[in-house]
Residue, then its C-alpha position, 0 to 999 in steps of 0.5 A: m456506519d459502513l458500506g452495508i455489504n453482507n459477509l464482508i469484514f467490518q474493518l474493510q467497510e467501516f466509515q470513520q468519523n472525519g473519513f472521506y472514501l472513494l468507490t469507482t465503477s464503470g456501470k450505473q447499476i453497480a453505482v446506484n446499488l452501492a449508493l442506495n445500499c449504503l444509505y439503506h444500511n445506515s438509515n437506522e443510525d443516529c445520524l443525518r443522511f444526504f444524497i447528491t446525485g449527478g448523471i442519473e435522474p432520481q426517478k430512474m434510479l429505481s430501474y437500476l435497484e435490485n431490491k425495490d423494497m429497499a427504496s421505501s426504507i431509505k431516509a435521506h435528503v436528496y439533491e441533484y447536481n446537473e453541472n457539466t463541470l465539477d465545482v466541489t466548493k459550490i457543493v460544499k457551500d450548498l450542503l452547509l446552507q442545508k445545515v449539513n454540519d451535524e457530527k456523524s452525518l453521512v454524505v453520499l455523492l454519486l457522480q459521473d467519473s468524467l467530472l473528475t477525469k477532465l480536471s487538471k492535477r491541481q484541480l483534482q487535488h483541490t477537489l479531494l482536499s476540499l472533501e477531505e477538509f469538509a469531512t474533517d471539519y464537521s466530523l462527517s463521513v463522506v463517500l464519493i461514488t463514480h461511474g462511467l467510461f474512465e474508471n481505469d484512468l481515474v483509479k490511476r490518478l486517484l492512487s497518486e493522491s492517496n494522502h487525501y482520503s481514507g479508502l479507495v475501492s474499485f468494482t469491476d463487472r466480470p462474467n463470473g461476478i463483480l470483483m471488489n478490489t479494495l486498494f486500501w482502507r484505513e482501519a480505526d487504529g490507523h492501519f491500512i488493509q487491502s483485499n479482493n472479494q467477489i460480490k453479488i447484487d440481488e434482491n437481498g442487497i450486496e454481499v460477498v460470495v461465499p464459494d460453493t465447495n464439495l463435501i470434503a471442502s465443506i468439512d475442511e472449512n471448519t479446520c484450522y492449522i496453527t503452530d503452538n504459542t500463536f493464539t487460541p482459536d475460537s472453538a465456535v468458529y473451528s471445530n477441528v484445530k490442528r496444532f504443530n510445533s513449526n511452520q515446516e510440520l504444519f506445511a507438510d500436513a496442509i500440502e496433502n490435506a487442506t482444501a478450504a481450511s484456514v492455515f495460520l503461518t507465523v513469521t518469527s524473524r526477518e530471516t524466515i520470510d523467504e521460507t514462509a513465503e515459499y510455504v504460502y506459494k506452494l500451498r496456494t498453487a497446489r491447494g487452490s483458491n479456497l484455502k485461507i492462508i493467514v500470516i501472523e507476524k511475531v516480530r516487529g519491524i517487518r517491512a511493507n515490501s516483505e508483506q507485499f511479497l507474502i501477499t503476492c505469493g498467495a496469502n489472504f491476510i496478514f496480522e501484524t505483531d500488535a494484533k491480539g488474540t481477541y482481535i484475530n478471533a473477532m475477524l475469523p468468521t469473515l476470514k473463513t469466507l475469503v477466496f483468493q482472487k488473483n492469478i499467480s502466473k510467475s514462478f516462486n523464484e521469479i517473485k523472490d528475485n523481484y522481492h530481493l532486487i532492492d536487497n541486492e541493489g547497490k547504494g550511494f551517489l549517482m549522476p542526475q541522468d543515471f539516477i533517473l534511469k536507476v529509479q525507473n528500472l527499480i520501480s519497473h521491477n516492483l512486485e505489484g506495480s501500482n501498489l509500490r510504496g517507497t519514497l522520493a524526497k526533494l530537499t533544499v539546503k539552508d541559506g549559507l550552505t551549499e548543495k555539495m556540503c550537504v550532499s556529502q553528508f549522505k550515508p546510505k544504509r540500505g540497498g537501493d538508497y540513492c542520491t543526486v543533485m538536480q535543479g537546485f534540489i538534493i534528491l533521494y530515492l529510498p525504496s524501503c522508506r514508507e510514508g510516516e517514516l521519512a523523518i527518522t529515515l533521514e536521521h539515519t541516512f545523513n551524518t549531520t542532523p537533517t534539520t541542520l542541513f535542510k530548510t524544506c523537504s517534500a516527498v512522494y510515496t506511491y507508484q504513480e507519484i514517483v513515476s510522475e515526479i521522475k518524468d518531470l525531472g527527466s523532462t529537462e533536456f540538459d543537466s546544469f553544469e553545476d549539478v553535474n560538477i557537484m556529483h562528479e566530485i562527490i562520486i570521485k571522492q566516494r570511489q577513492e574512499e572505497l579504494m582505500k578501504k579495499k587496500a587497507k589491511s587489519i593489524y592481523d593481516l599485516a602481522d600475517t604478512s610480516l610472518v610470511t616475509a620472515v623479514p622485519v618490516s615496519l607498518n609504515e613501509l607496508w602501508k606504502e607498499e600497499q598504496d603503491a601496488 
């Protein structure tokens, strides 16, 4: 099952069993067409379909539907929800009474966004969790489509609860068309992908707009630029394959000739990310939005921050190292329709400096209020704002241990890794740690096994979640004397250790010093002199 949007990559619209998806828009017309188009395209599937609508009477829906003939072919059980408050428990119970528990069933809910925005944080979490569990427990696909005046506020709140659903897409009506912004969508293999596409809704349904290009572009779109030993493109998709020995050679040709072609750049090591990103940026800004720039990772361990750097510079799509040639070829027909929608207003150096902000950042222990200010500063310089992915973790120590004992075991590895003690918690900010990586990151960040030190660990990962958590931590007017005292002692000790490291000399340095003085001096005496200096 899928959204039923023509010309859109299947991976960006496929429903997984046990999947819960959210689509937001401001207009009723877009919302109705999304809902009915989805039901229509899955009417031939071997599944049951259920449609719950609120805020729009079923009799009036036809006036919003672009393809009126579609209505007669939609097979679904339709229910109205006319309550002024959202009671998802009641909805689920009513559906179960109607035997909506067959595997592979599709449930589409069309509701006003005000029903969700008026919920408290805890109520919203309960609502999303209930629908997620409903989909999981009965192997269903559940799609919640919202419409109304509060789309932007709702999207911000939904982003902070992203662990409760498998996909979030916003649809914005613009003068030149409808922008479909896929904030994230979970593929069958568990990976998340993002995308921006312009769509149109007419008598043929919903489809991604394939841009009109001039004669050169129409010929050029069947050309593929690729480096050797990457993969073998399907000749049925590209009639002209141009091969090069390196990204540098490929770039030199594409910057002069490519208009709507597909350009495949490769990342062969972490050290080449900056160079590859600059090629992406120059191609995008010089050759325009019709050029398809795809990056293929040939080395494992590329961080999410690096991938976001490439996207910000203008890449349309990124294939990770486990993407096989057959998988890439299967996606090529749709990749050829991509158009880069974002406006790049910053210089490359500005984007690069923001990307390297974390790499050049210090690490270690901070006083509580300094910690809050530091995290606020780091996330404010993030490349893509609400798309930030990092980790803010709160740890509680095991009984019999003290915060001071446990926090002293913190040994940061990467720039931007910071630690403090607040409100009885050891709090970490780990900007390079993604969701799913926290356990192994903690293993490398503490000298002692974390399970030996801590009894509980909670963490947030998205921009909105981290902002909210930092705001809550900073709402305390005064830090406790105990917290300040612990961090003061730890920081003083850290500075003393750093000073000792700077003063200490290697055996070779000491030998050189002995030669320069030309007077026999013992190592102990040299050591004393260095300490007294």
